[in-house]
C-alpha positions as CSV (number, residue, x, y, z in Angstrom):
1,M,0.8,-39.5,1.3
2,L,1.7,-35.9,0.9
3,D,-1.3,-33.5,1.4
4,L,-0.8,-31.1,-1.5
5,S,-3.6,-28.8,-0.1
6,L,-1.6,-28.4,3.1
7,V,1.6,-27.7,1.2
8,L,-0.1,-25.1,-0.8
9,L,-1.6,-23.5,2.3
10,I,1.9,-23.2,3.8
11,L,3.2,-21.7,0.5
12,V,0.3,-19.2,0.6
13,I,1.2,-18.1,4.1
14,V,4.9,-17.8,3.3
15,A,4.1,-15.9,0.1
16,A,1.6,-13.6,1.8
17,L,4.2,-12.7,4.5
18,A,6.8,-12.2,1.8
19,F,4.3,-9.8,0.1
20,D,4.0,-7.9,3.4
21,Y,7.7,-7.7,3.8
22,I,8.1,-6.5,0.2
23,N,5.2,-4.1,0.8
24,G,7.1,-2.8,3.8
25,F,10.3,-1.8,1.9
26,H,8.4,-1.0,-1.3
27,D,6.2,1.5,0.6
28,T,8.6,2.8,3.2
29,A,8.7,5.9,1.0
30,N,5.0,6.5,1.7
31,A,5.8,7.3,5.3
32,I,9.3,8.8,5.3
33,A,10.2,10.2,1.8
34,T,9.2,13.7,2.7
35,C,10.7,13.9,6.2
36,V,14.0,12.4,4.8
37,S,14.1,14.8,1.8
38,T,13.5,17.8,4.1
39,R,16.1,16.5,6.6
40,A,13.6,16.4,9.5
41,L,14.9,12.9,10.2
42,S,17.9,10.9,9.1
43,V,17.2,7.9,6.9
44,K,18.0,5.5,9.7
45,S,15.8,7.2,12.3
46,A,12.9,7.6,9.9
47,I,13.0,4.0,8.8
48,L,13.1,2.7,12.4
49,M,10.3,5.0,13.4
50,A,8.2,3.9,10.4
51,A,8.9,0.2,11.2
52,F,7.6,0.5,14.7
53,L,4.5,2.5,13.8
54,N,3.8,0.2,10.8
55,F,3.6,-2.6,13.3
56,A,1.4,-0.7,15.7
57,G,-1.0,0.4,12.9
58,A,-1.3,-3.1,11.6
59,M,-2.7,-4.3,15.0
60,V,-5.5,-1.8,15.2
61,S,-8.3,-3.1,13.0
62,T,-9.2,-5.8,10.5
63,K,-11.9,-4.0,8.4
64,V,-9.7,-3.7,5.4
65,A,-8.6,-7.3,5.7
66,T,-12.3,-8.3,5.6
67,T,-12.9,-6.2,2.5
68,I,-10.0,-7.9,0.7
69,G,-10.8,-11.4,1.9
70,K,-14.6,-11.3,1.1
71,G,-15.1,-8.5,-1.4
72,I,-13.2,-10.0,-4.4
73,V,-14.3,-13.6,-4.4
74,D,-15.9,-16.1,-2.1
75,A,-13.1,-18.0,-0.3
76,S,-15.1,-21.2,-0.1
77,S,-15.3,-21.4,-4.0
78,I,-11.6,-21.1,-4.7
79,T,-8.5,-23.3,-4.0
80,Q,-5.1,-22.7,-2.4
81,M,-3.6,-22.5,-5.9
82,V,-5.7,-19.5,-6.7
83,V,-4.6,-17.6,-3.6
84,L,-0.9,-18.5,-4.1
85,A,-0.9,-17.5,-7.8
86,G,-2.7,-14.2,-6.9
87,V,-0.1,-13.3,-4.2
88,M,2.8,-14.3,-6.5
89,G,1.4,-12.0,-9.2
90,A,1.4,-9.1,-6.8
91,I,4.9,-9.9,-5.5
92,I,6.5,-10.0,-8.9
93,W,4.9,-6.7,-10.0
94,N,6.0,-5.0,-6.8
95,L,9.6,-6.1,-7.3
96,I,9.5,-4.9,-10.9
97,T,8.3,-1.5,-9.9
98,W,10.6,-1.3,-6.9
99,Y,13.6,-2.1,-9.2
100,Y,12.7,0.8,-11.5
101,G,11.9,3.1,-8.5
102,L,8.2,3.5,-9.4
103,P,5.8,4.1,-6.4
104,S,3.1,1.7,-7.7
105,S,0.3,0.5,-5.5
106,S,0.6,-2.8,-3.5
107,S,-3.2,-2.6,-3.0
108,H,-3.8,-2.6,-6.8
109,A,-1.2,-5.4,-7.2
110,I,-2.9,-7.8,-4.7
111,I,-6.3,-7.1,-6.1
112,G,-5.2,-7.5,-9.7
113,G,-3.3,-10.7,-8.7
114,I,-6.3,-12.3,-7.1
115,M,-8.5,-11.3,-10.0
116,G,-6.1,-12.8,-12.6
117,A,-5.7,-16.1,-10.6
118,V,-9.5,-16.5,-10.2
119,I,-10.0,-15.9,-14.0
120,A,-7.3,-18.5,-14.7
121,H,-9.0,-21.0,-12.4
122,S,-12.7,-20.7,-13.5
123,G,-13.2,-17.5,-15.5
124,P,-14.6,-14.2,-14.4
125,A,-18.0,-15.5,-13.2
126,L,-16.7,-16.2,-9.6
127,L,-15.6,-12.6,-9.1
128,H,-17.7,-10.4,-6.9
129,W,-18.2,-7.5,-9.3
130,Q,-20.2,-5.4,-6.9
131,G,-17.5,-5.7,-4.2
132,L,-14.8,-5.0,-6.8
133,K,-16.7,-2.0,-8.0
134,K,-16.6,-0.6,-4.4
135,I,-12.9,-1.4,-4.0
136,V,-11.8,0.0,-7.3
137,L,-13.9,3.1,-6.8
138,A,-12.2,3.8,-3.5
139,L,-8.8,3.3,-5.1
140,L,-9.7,5.7,-7.9
141,I,-11.3,8.4,-5.8
142,S,-8.6,8.5,-3.0
143,P,-5.9,10.1,-5.2
144,I,-8.3,12.9,-6.2
145,V,-9.2,13.5,-2.5
146,G,-5.5,13.3,-1.6
147,T,-4.6,16.0,-4.2
148,L,-7.5,18.3,-3.1
149,I,-6.8,18.0,0.7
150,G,-3.0,18.4,0.1
151,F,-3.6,21.6,-1.9
152,I,-6.2,23.0,0.5
153,F,-4.2,22.2,3.6
154,M,-1.1,23.8,2.1
155,V,-3.0,27.0,1.2
156,I,-4.5,27.2,4.7
157,V,-1.1,26.8,6.4
158,L,0.6,29.3,4.2
159,W,-2.2,31.8,4.8
160,I,-2.0,31.3,8.6
161,F,1.8,31.9,8.6
162,R,1.8,34.4,5.7
163,N,3.7,37.0,7.9
164,H,6.4,34.6,8.9
165,S,9.8,34.4,7.2
166,P,10.6,31.1,5.5
167,G,13.7,30.3,7.7
168,P,12.1,30.2,11.1
169,L,8.9,28.7,9.7
170,N,10.6,25.7,8.2
171,K,12.7,25.3,11.4
172,G,9.5,24.9,13.4
173,F,7.8,22.7,10.8
174,R,10.8,20.4,10.7
175,K,10.0,19.4,14.3
176,L,6.3,19.1,13.6
177,Q,7.0,17.0,10.6
178,V,8.4,14.2,12.8
179,G,4.9,13.9,14.2
180,S,3.2,14.0,10.8
181,A,5.6,11.3,9.5
182,A,4.7,9.2,12.5
183,F,1.0,9.6,11.8
184,M,1.6,8.6,8.2
185,A,3.6,5.5,9.2
186,F,0.8,4.4,11.6
187,S,-1.9,4.9,8.9
188,H,0.2,3.0,6.4
189,G,0.4,0.0,8.8
190,S,-3.4,0.2,9.5
191,A,-4.1,0.0,5.8
192,D,-1.5,-2.1,4.0
193,A,-0.7,-4.9,6.4
194,Q,-4.3,-5.9,6.3
195,K,-4.2,-6.9,2.7
196,S,-2.0,-9.9,3.6
197,M,-4.2,-10.6,6.6
198,G,-7.1,-10.9,4.3
199,V,-5.3,-13.2,1.9
200,I,-4.1,-15.6,4.6
201,T,-7.5,-15.7,6.3
202,M,-9.0,-16.4,2.8
203,A,-6.6,-19.3,2.4
204,L,-7.4,-20.7,5.9
205,L,-11.1,-20.5,5.2
206,S,-10.7,-22.2,1.9
207,Y,-8.7,-25.0,3.5
208,G,-11.3,-25.4,6.3
209,L,-9.1,-24.5,9.3
210,I,-11.5,-21.7,10.3
211,P,-15.3,-21.8,10.2
212,S,-15.9,-18.1,9.1
213,F,-13.9,-15.1,7.9
214,E,-12.3,-13.8,11.1
215,V,-8.7,-12.9,11.2
216,P,-6.8,-15.0,13.8
217,T,-4.6,-13.2,16.2
218,W,-1.5,-15.0,15.0
219,V,-2.2,-13.8,11.5
220,K,-2.4,-10.2,12.7
221,I,0.9,-10.5,14.5
222,A,2.7,-12.3,11.7
223,C,1.6,-9.7,9.1
224,A,2.5,-6.8,11.4
225,V,6.0,-8.2,12.0
226,A,6.6,-9.0,8.3
227,M,5.7,-5.4,7.3
228,A,7.7,-3.9,10.1
229,L,10.8,-5.9,9.1
230,G,10.3,-4.9,5.4
231,T,10.0,-1.3,6.4
232,A,13.2,-1.5,8.4
233,A,14.9,-2.8,5.3
234,G,14.1,0.5,3.6
235,G,13.4,1.4,0.0
236,W,15.8,4.2,-1.1
237,R,14.9,4.0,-4.8
238,I,11.3,5.0,-4.2
239,I,12.2,7.5,-1.4
240,K,14.4,9.3,-4.0
241,T,11.6,9.4,-6.6
242,L,8.9,10.7,-4.2
243,G,11.0,12.9,-1.9
244,R,13.5,14.5,-4.4
245,D,12.6,14.0,-8.0
246,F,8.9,14.6,-8.0
247,V,8.5,17.8,-6.1
248,K,11.2,19.7,-4.1
249,L,9.8,19.9,-0.6
250,Q,10.5,22.1,2.5
251,P,9.5,21.0,6.0
252,V,6.3,23.0,5.9
253,H,5.3,21.2,2.6
254,G,6.3,17.8,4.0
255,F,4.1,18.4,7.1
256,C,1.1,19.2,5.0
257,V,1.7,16.2,2.7
258,E,1.9,13.7,5.5
259,T,-0.9,15.1,7.5
260,A,-3.3,15.3,4.5
261,A,-2.4,11.8,3.3
262,A,-2.6,10.1,6.7
263,S,-6.0,11.7,7.3
264,V,-7.4,10.3,4.0
265,I,-5.9,6.8,4.7
266,M,-7.2,6.6,8.3
267,G,-10.6,7.8,7.2
268,A,-10.8,5.1,4.5
269,A,-9.5,2.4,6.9
270,T,-12.3,3.3,9.4
271,F,-14.8,2.3,6.7
272,G,-12.8,-0.8,5.6
273,M,-11.9,0.7,2.2
274,P,-8.5,-0.5,0.9
275,V,-7.1,2.7,-0.5
276,S,-3.6,2.8,-1.9
277,T,-1.2,4.6,0.5
278,T,1.1,5.1,-2.5
279,H,-1.6,6.8,-4.5
280,V,-2.7,9.0,-1.6
281,I,0.8,10.2,-0.5
282,T,1.8,10.8,-4.1
283,S,-1.3,12.7,-4.9
284,S,-0.9,14.8,-1.7
285,I,2.6,15.7,-2.8
286,L,1.1,16.7,-6.2
287,G,-1.5,18.9,-4.5
288,V,1.1,20.6,-2.3
289,G,3.4,21.1,-5.4
290,I,0.5,22.6,-7.4
291,S,-0.2,25.1,-4.5
292,K,3.4,26.4,-5.0
293,R,3.1,26.6,-8.8
294,L,2.5,24.2,-11.7
295,T,6.2,24.2,-12.6
296,A,7.1,23.0,-9.1
297,V,6.0,19.5,-10.2
298,N,8.3,17.3,-12.3
299,W,5.7,16.3,-14.8
300,G,8.0,13.8,-16.4
301,V,8.2,11.8,-13.1
302,A,4.4,12.3,-12.7
303,Y,3.9,10.7,-16.1
304,R,6.0,7.7,-15.2
305,I,4.1,7.3,-11.9
306,L,0.8,7.5,-13.7
307,W,1.7,4.8,-16.1
308,A,2.7,2.5,-13.2
309,W,-0.7,3.1,-11.6
310,V,-2.6,2.4,-14.8
311,L,-0.7,-0.8,-15.6
312,T,-0.6,-2.3,-12.0
313,I,-4.0,-4.1,-11.9
314,P,-3.8,-5.6,-15.5
315,A,-0.1,-6.4,-15.2
316,S,-0.3,-8.1,-11.8
317,A,-3.5,-9.9,-13.1
318,L,-1.6,-11.2,-16.1
319,V,1.4,-12.3,-14.0
320,A,-1.0,-14.1,-11.7
321,F,-2.8,-15.7,-14.6
322,L,0.5,-17.0,-16.0
323,T,1.7,-18.2,-12.6
324,Y,-1.5,-20.2,-12.1
325,Q,-1.0,-21.8,-15.5
326,G,2.6,-22.6,-14.7
327,L,2.0,-24.1,-11.3
328,T,-1.1,-26.1,-12.2
329,P,1.0,-29.1,-13.7
330,L,2.9,-29.3,-10.3
331,F,0.0,-28.9,-7.8
332,G,-3.2,-29.3,-9.8
333,K,-6.0,-26.8,-9.7
């Protein structure tokens, strides 16, 4: 007799790795949009560098994975169907926003997806509201911090080099920006690949294959590889939105954006907080743009990005809710 629970577990693992792959090409722009737009690196070189460093960053820690896997809902109280529907909700929303070139948050998408699936399964009572409060608070505060640090860092750099002419200054910072882009790519891997690690580990615990919430080594490697492959596939639509349409950047600006954003992301990852790399890098670009002048920011693009942010959690939750309802006749609850 076919073990539907095992089938669902396999589907969850495949879906979670697919989410990581999509996250990779969806969020490639987070690491390389600025260095591509400033011509510090070619698109091919930037993507390959980001892929390698995404993999390296993903292998560093599992603190964020633990927050995702234990902070939203107790894995022992849900089924494989809940996890599968949650991941599918996140995947579908990521593909929609990628198609329209909107840098929405994969972090928000996976959190909203799991929430929607849990509510469809048994209502909101199973959700860990205290853990969700901590997660959502980090997601809300990080863009503010990213904007402030991007602005302050840009002002400090411009003051230090105030007597230098723009041409030689940008030539020097074009070389430095390769390092800042690498730092950004590494931080992206350390934060975003862990979301799928948390989801897969949650599913393994729910099925009973592991006794407690500890991310197996094979899960770390699989998620790191999936994200690296997705990153290598690229994501030009979002690269264009962030690197060209939002704020016109020179190498000195790109260096400040990437360094500020990566610092925020790595700081949050150290404490296991699942911040959105999309939100942080975009807000850092905003902070740097404001330091130039308010008109340096394309506020029409900023408005579109803001709406994508606002809608992501409820939209992915709704898609996950409907996915759960649609799959229930096939696999049960």
